[in-house]
ZAMARGU-4260 file (C-alpha; in steps of 0.2 Angstrom, whole numbers, plus 5000, padded with zeros to 4 digits):
<rodrens>
0) 5000/5001/5000 | 5006/5018/4995 | 5012/5029/5010 | 5006/5047/5009 | 5014/5060/5021
5) 5032/5067/5021 | 5047/5065/5032 | 5043/5072/5049 | 5053/5076/5065 | 5049/5068/5082
10) 5031/5070/5084 | 5021/5078/5099 | 5015/5066/5112 | 5001/5071/5125 | 5000/5070/5144
15) 4993/5055/5153 | 4975/5065/5151 | 4975/5065/5133 | 4972/5082/5132 | 4987/5094/5131
20) 5003/5091/5121 | 5018/5089/5133 | 5036/5085/5133 | 5038/5067/5130 | 5049/5055/5137
25) 5051/5047/5120 | 5057/5064/5111 | 5044/5076/5105 | 5025/5076/5105 | 5011/5066/5097
30) 4995/5076/5094 | 4980/5063/5097 | 4970/5072/5087 | 4978/5066/5071 | 4984/5049/5065
35) 4998/5047/5054 | 4996/5054/5036 | 4990/5042/5026 | 4988/5028/5039 | 4974/5034/5048
40) 4959/5023/5050 | 4969/5008/5045 | 4965/4990/5051 | 4977/4984/5063 | 4982/4978/5079
45) 4995/4984/5093 | 5013/4978/5095 | 5025/4984/5108 | 5044/4982/5108 | 5057/4987/5121
50) 5070/5000/5119 | 5084/5003/5132 | 5073/4995/5146 | 5058/5005/5141 | 5040/4998/5133
55) 5036/5007/5118 | 5019/5004/5109 | 5014/5005/5092 | 5000/5002/5081 | 5003/4989/5066
60) 4993/4984/5050 | 4997/4966/5046 | 4991/4967/5029 | 5002/4981/5021 | 5016/4979/5034
65) 5015/4997/5040 | 5016/5005/5057 | 5001/5015/5060 | 5008/5026/5075 | 5022/5032/5083
70) 5031/5024/5096 | 5022/5029/5112 | 5029/5024/5128 | 5012/5026/5138 | 4999/5011/5138
75) 4985/5024/5141 | 4990/5037/5127 | 4992/5021/5116 | 4974/5014/5120 | 4968/5033/5118
80) 4977/5034/5099 | 4971/5017/5094 | 4951/5020/5098 | 4954/5036/5089 | 4963/5031/5073
85) 4964/5012/5071 | 4951/4999/5065 | 4948/4981/5067 | 4941/4970/5056 | 4925/4970/5065
90) 4925/4990/5065 | 4927/5003/5077 | 4931/4999/5096 | 4931/5008/5112 | 4946/5012/5124
95) 4942/4998/5134 | 4944/4985/5119 | 4961/4992/5115 | 4966/4993/5132 | 4965/4974/5131
100) 4974/4973/5114 | 4989/4986/5123 | 4990/4974/5139 | 4991/4959/5127 | 5005/4965/5116
105) 5017/4965/5132 | 5017/4946/5133 | 5014/4941/5116 | 5018/4949/5097 | 5010/4942/5081
110) 5027/4948/5072 | 5040/4938/5083 | 5042/4922/5093 | 5053/4926/5106 | 5055/4943/5117
115) 5073/4945/5113 | 5068/4947/5095 | 5059/4963/5100 | 5071/4970/5113 | 5084/4984/5107
120) 5096/4996/5115 | 5103/5010/5108 | 5120/5005/5112 | 5118/4986/5102 | 5111/4998/5087
125) 5126/5009/5087 | 5138/4994/5087 | 5131/4988/5071 | 5124/4972/5080 | 5107/4971/5087
130) 5109/4953/5089 | 5093/4941/5089 | 5083/4958/5084 | 5092/4960/5069 | 5078/4952/5057
135) 5064/4961/5066 | 5073/4977/5065 | 5075/4978/5046 | 5056/4973/5045 | 5052/4987/5056
140) 5061/5000/5048 | 5055/4994/5031 | 5037/4996/5041 | 5042/5013/5047 | 5049/5023/5035
145) 5044/5030/5019 | 5054/5035/5002 | 5049/5042/4985 | 5051/5026/4976 | 5066/5030/4966
150) 5084/5023/4973 | 5097/5037/4971 | 5111/5035/4958 | 5124/5032/4971 | 5114/5017/4979
155) 5109/5009/4962 | 5117/4992/4958 | 5133/4996/4946 | 5150/4990/4944 | 5156/5000/4960
160) 5144/4989/4972 | 5144/4973/4965 | 5155/4967/4979 | 5143/4974/4993 | 5135/4961/5004
165) 5117/4960/5007 | 5117/4967/5024 | 5128/4984/5017 | 5116/4985/5003 | 5100/4985/5014
170) 5110/4999/5026 | 5113/5009/5012 | 5096/5008/5004 | 5090/5012/5023 | 5100/5027/5024
175) 5088/5035/5009 | 5071/5031/5018 | 5064/5044/5029 | 5057/5038/5046 | 5039/5042/5051
180) 5034/5050/5067 | 5049/5047/5080 | 5052/5029/5072 | 5071/5038/5070 | 5073/5032/5089
185) 5078/5015/5079 | 5084/5021/5062 | 5095/5032/5068 | 5107/5022/5079 | 5105/5008/5067
190) 5113/5020/5053 | 5127/5026/5065 | 5132/5008/5069 | 5132/5005/5050 | 5142/5021/5046
195) 5154/5018/5061 | 5159/4999/5055 | 5161/5006/5038 | 5146/4997/5030
</rodrens>
């Protein structure tokens, strides 16, 4: 599915009442009155991951492999965001319904089998070795980034790049993409790590 919208900086988040935007523990703010451009009202569920020991929730569309929300570090805020901007196959649901899905996403994921596959540290990302979470990281970054569909000339396959490995090429392609909302929390340290180790 095509993604509408433009690259954004860190989003606003809301206070625990869901009313007034305030500074967030996750960098920036998320306006609950608006979903992600081109991804509002999509059918999806709730997933979570852990970054540097902090649980972060997000909406996810399993049919199009796209994230549907910023990374949100408060279960109540995620619940309200989902009730306003996400749908299930059975339609619109209230906050109590979404609160159950938010709680369930702590113990289980429909994207990975093991918790270590959705547990990240900035240090590991910057080292270039996210460990068992690497495959999931690449999948999430693809789901949480946009691009205009054309590969920049310096990233196209040609004689200068024929000896690049798949991982190196993937990192180079990721550097040409733009994270939606605050997903740079994962993408930025990953790209710093790739640059540091010379890939």
